[in-house]
N, C-alpha and C positions, 0 to 999 in steps of 0.2 A: 188473564186473557178475557176480553169482552166478546161474547158471542155475536156474530154478525148475521146469523141465520134468522130469517123472517118466515115463520111457519105459514103465514098467509100467502106469500109469494111462492113458496114451495108447493102449497096446496093448489094454487092455480095451475102450475105445471102438471101436477098429478091429475087434476080433473080434466085438463085438455087431453092428456094421454088416454084417460078413461073414455072420453068421447070417441076417440079413434078406435079404441079397443072394441067398442060396440059396432063399429063399421066392418064387420066380418073379420076382425083380427082377434086372436085369442089373447095375446099379450103384446103390449106396446111399451117401449122404453121411454121413461121420463127421465131426462138428464138435465139437472138444474145446477147452476153454479153462481157463486158470489166471490168477490175479492176477499182475501184473507190476510191477516196481519202477521201470523207466525209462519216461519218456514223451517222449524226444527224437525226436519224429516227424520233424521237419525233417532232423535229422542222419542218421537211419537211411534216410530217403528219398534224400537226396543221395548217400550212400555206396553204396547198393545199386541205384539205378535202372538202371544199365547191366548189372547181373548178374541181377536178378530181374524180368524183364519179363513182363507190364506191371506198372508200379509206380504207385501212386496215393496222393496226399495230399489230404485234405479236412479243413478245420478252420475253426472260428469262434472265434478266440482269446478274445474277451470272454466268450463263453458256456462256456469251458473244455470245448469239444467238439473232438475230434481223431480222425481215422481214417486209419490207414496200412495200405495193402494192398501186399503183395509177392508176385509170382509168380501162377500161375494154377492153381486146381483145376479150374475149368470157366468157360467164357465163353459168354454168350448173345449172339448177334448177330441183328439184325433182317434178315429177308429182304426183297428188293425187293417192294414193294407190300403187305407184310404189316403189319397194325396193330401198334403198339408194345405193346398189351395182350397180344399173343401171347407176348412175352418173359415177362411176369408170370405167365401161365398155365403156361409151361414151368417157371418157377421154383417155382411152387406144387406142381407135380407132383413135382419133385425133392424138395421138402421133406416130402411126404406120408409117405415112409418113412425120413426122416433120423433119425440117432441123434445126440442133442445131450447132451454131458457138460459141464456148467459153467453158470455164471450169465451167459449172453450170448444174443444173437440173431444168427444168421448173416445177413450182409448182402451185397448186390451193390453195386458202385460202378462208375460209368462215365459215359458221355455219348452224345449224339446229335448228328449233323451238323445244321447250321442248315437245310440244304435237301437232302432225300434225292434230289431229281431233278438236282442239279448234279453233273456228272462230276467225279470226284476228280482233282486235279492232283498233281504230284510233291511239292509241299510237304506235303500231308496223306496221303501214300501209306500210312502206318502206322496211320491212324485210320479205322476202319470207319464206315459210315453210322450204325450203332447198335451199341454194345458195352457190356454190363454184366458185370463180372467177379466171380466168386466166388474170392477170393484164396486162395493156398496158406497164407499167413500174414497175419494181420490184428491190428494193435495198436489197440485202441479205448479212448479215454479220454473219460469223461463226469464232469465235476467233478474230484474228487481220486482217483477209482478208475480204474485202467487194467487191462485184461485182454488177454492174448495168446490169440488164437484160431488153431487149426490145422485146416484143412479138407482132407479127403481123400476121394476117390471110391473105394469098395471094391467088388470083385467077389468071386464065390464062390471064385476061384482066386488071390486076392491073397496075397502073402507079408506078413502083417500085422506080423510082427516086424521084417522089413527096412524096411517103411514107417515104423514107429515110430522105429527107430534112425536112419533116414535123415532124418526130420523134425527130430529133436533135433540131429543133426550139422549140418544145413543152417541151422537157426536160430543155432547157435553161430557159424557162419561169418558170418551176417548181422550179428550184434551186434559181431563183432570187426573188421569192415571199417571203414576210416576214409575220410572224404570226401577226394577228390583235392584237391591244393593248387591254389588259383586260378592260372590262367595266361591269358595273352592268346593266343587262338587266331587263326590266320590267317583273315582274312575272305574267304570264297569268294564267287563270283558268286551273287547271290540266285537261288533256284529260280524265282521269278516276280518280275519287276521291279515296283517301285512305280509307281503312276500319278502323273504330274507334277501339281503343285498347280493349274496353269492348266487342265489337262485335267479334273481332278476338279471344279473350280468350274464348268466348262462343263456337266458332267453334272448338277450341281445345278440350274443355270439351266434346262436342258432339262426336268428333272423338275418344276420349278415351273410351267413352261408347260403341261405335261401336266395337272397338278393344276388349274390355273386353267381349262383347257379342259373339266374335268369328268371326266377319265379316272380319277382317283383322289382320295381325300381326303388321303392321306398316304403317303409312301414313305420308308424308311430307307436311306440310301446309306452304305457303309463304304469305308474305304481303309486302306492299310498304310504303314508307314515302317520300313525295314530299317536296323538299326544293328549295329555290331560287338558281339560278346559278350565282355566283358572281365572279368566277375566270375563267381564260382561260383554254381551253382544254390542251394547252401545259403545264401549271402549274399543272394541275391535273395529267397528265401522268408523269411528272417529279417527282412529289411527290410520286406517287405510285411506280415508278421505284427505288427511293432512299430508301423508307421505306419497300418495299417488294421485295428485289432483287432475292429471290428464287421463287417467284410466277410467274404465266403465266400472263404477262401484255398484254392486248388485247384492241383494239379499232376498231370498225366497223362503218364507217361513210357512210350513204346513204342519199343523198339529205341534208336536214337540221337537220337530227337526227344523234346522235352518241351514240352507245352502247359501254361502256368501263368498265374495271375493272382489278382486280389483283387476279386471282383465285389460291387457294392453291391446287386444286385437278386435278390431271392428270386422264383423262379417259382412254387413251391408247397411247402407243408409239410402233411403229413397225420399227425396224432397224436391218439390218444384220440378218434377219431371227428370231429375238427374239421379243416377245411381252412383254411389261412391263406396270404395272399399280399399283395402291395401293388402299386399302380400307381406306376411310377417313370418320369416323363417330364417334360421341361422342364428346361433346364439354364442355369446361369450360373457364371462363374468365382468363385473365392475371392480374398480380399485379406488380406494380413498386417496391414493397418490396420483396427482394429475398426469404426470409423465407416464406412469405405468398404465393408467386408464386409457390414455391416448394410444399407447402401444397395443393394448388389447383390442381396441377398436380398429386400428389399422390392420392388424393381423386378421381380424374377422372379415374386413372388406377384401382382403387378399386370399382368404382361405378357399382353396379349390373345393373342398368338401362342403362348406357352408354355402358357397355361391351356387354349387350344383343343386343342393337341397332347395335353395331359394328360387332358382330358375324353374324348378318343377312346379312350385306353387304359382308363380307368375303365369306360366304357360297354361295351367289348368284354369285359373281364374279368367284368363283371356278367352279360352275356348268356350266357357259357359256364358260369360257376359256378352260376347259378340252376338249371341242369339237374341238378346233382349235390348240391345242398344243400336242406335243409328251409327254412332261412332264412339271409339274409345280413345282415351288419353292415358298412356302408360309411360311412366318415367323410364328412360333408357338404362339408367344405372340405379342400383339400390343405394340408400343412405343409411346412416346409423340412427336407431331409435334407442336412446339411452334412458333406462329406468333405474330406480335406486339400487337394485341388486344385480341386474343383468342388462346387456345390450343386445339388440337384434338388428338384422338387416331388414329394411322396410322399403317397399315400392308402392307409392300411391297409384290408384287406378280410378278413373272417372269416366262416365258415359252418359249420353243423352238417351233416355229410355224411349222405346216405342210406346205408342198410345195403348191404353188398356192393360198396362203391365200389372200383374198380380204379384205383390211382394213375396207372399209365402211360397208361391211357385218358384220364384228365383232362389229363395233360401233353400228349398228342398233340392234344387239342382247344385247349389254351391256346397252344401253340407254332405259329408264331411270333406273339407278341403284337404289337400295333401299335407297341410301344416299340422293337422290333428289326426288324419287317417292314414293316407299313403297313396301310392300309385302302383298299378292301376287300382281304382277305388274298390271295385268288387273283390279283387283278390286280397287286397290289404285288409279289408273289413273281415273277410273270412278268416284270415290268418290271426287277426286280433281276437276274434271270438274263440278260436281254437287254443291259442297259446297264451294270451295275456292273463287269464284267470282273474278277471276283474270286471265287475259290473260298474261301468263308469257313470251310470245314471245320467244326470244332467251335466256332469263334468264334461267339458269340451263340446257340449251341445250349443245350439243357438238360444240365446236369451235376449229379450228386449220387448219392444212395444210396437203397436200398429194402431193408427187412428181410423176414424170413420171414412176418411178419404182414401185409405189404403197406403198412406205415407207412414214411415216409421223407421226404426233403427234397431239393429240386432248386433250383439257382440258374441264372441266365442267365450264360453264360460271357463276361462283359465285362471291361474293364480288363485285357487279357490280351496274351500274346505267345507265339509259337511259336519255340522255340530249336532250331536245327539247323545243323550245319556251320559253327560259329564266328560265327553271326549270329543276331539276334533280329528277327522280324517282328512289329511292334506293330500292333494292330488298334484301330480306333475308327470309330464311325458316328454319324450325326445324322438326326433326324426332319425331313423336308422337308414343309412345308405351304405354303399359297398365299402367305403373306407372309414366307417365309424369304428370307434373303440369302446368296448363295454365299460371300461373304467371311466373314460371321459364322459360317456352318456350318463353314467350313474352320478358323477359329480355335477353334471348339468341339471339333473332333476333336483339335486340338493340345493343348487343355486336358485332354481325357480321356486322352490318351496319356501325360500327365505321371505318372500312377500307376506305369506300368511303366518309363517313362524314368528316373524318380528311383531306382527300385530297381536298374535296370541300371547306373546311374552310381554305385552304392554309397552313395546318400544316404538 
């Protein structure tokens, strides 16, 4: 690969930021970009995730959208009790004096924990309750165009020449690294043990009783399955990209842990003044036999239990988004969303946003949706904290990106696994309503785990 970085151009960007830093600003962002020839986001992520932390990969293969972030220029973290919109306000203040050289938009990328009130356990020790990172290096591809972005915070006393030369040398090391050879790591004792199948089914039965007693309308219970990690991160991500090209492919590496997956569920997208999301709830397995697969899909569309679960999600999304939009467009009937191992009911929702919308404020109101939490929200969350016995961490939380204009896209971190210490903890959950069956719900979690299990098996 021929480096396209020009230290003198980068230096001019840094020196302009330094001039602004002297104008009563302590730190100014210098964001510089150039066209780049390589778009091997997966390979660069895999080879650098242990050296340039935090490392982030975000992609939708079918849409030719990919974002790779390496290292940290600055990270915004949510404080206990503070609204998520406070992060966006801090981001906007940083951007007010920023110097941008190049045809790009600076972006933050990261995620939020499913439940900010749940104490962190050792499995998730490297993942804050909320963290959106402005990367040191960002490789952004949209369509056929790829740009390399270098972000640096500059002060009045910064050595700009050293910063420019250091960035060029660091990027040269990044592109020269190679992914480690796949190896079978020794499986250590899981940081948190998995809940036995019979125990989890009893939890589902208890939840059904509470719902029938009128305590809740719905609650989502999740579980884990821990397996040995026998393939490389690069192979896992390549497999997910190939088999789930329409999904949100994500990977967040922090120190020696890596949370990754291929989520089918958009939480929200905000672009050109429009908000778009979809309700995704109600599930059935797939079949390799076309006639059987069609039958399963028709049964799902006709299922009273699944239609009820789906309607709860649509109603809740409508009640939140109507406050942020002039008008909403909601499909009258759900359709099937067919994935390799499972099919869902899906209802697209779009709206024209009011002026001044704060994307992170909308996300905080949407999360957790009834698809991953339950209804009523507060009661379902309290029940999950008391009964699930699982720190979900970033599983089922919002993950995605936001740019300097406040536009961005977030997905729900589903069909995922946390890799650490030679093992992978797979996560899956199910929506429990009054006519749920513990055996059926357990089987559904197994079906949902096949997305990650197949990738971990090299399939």
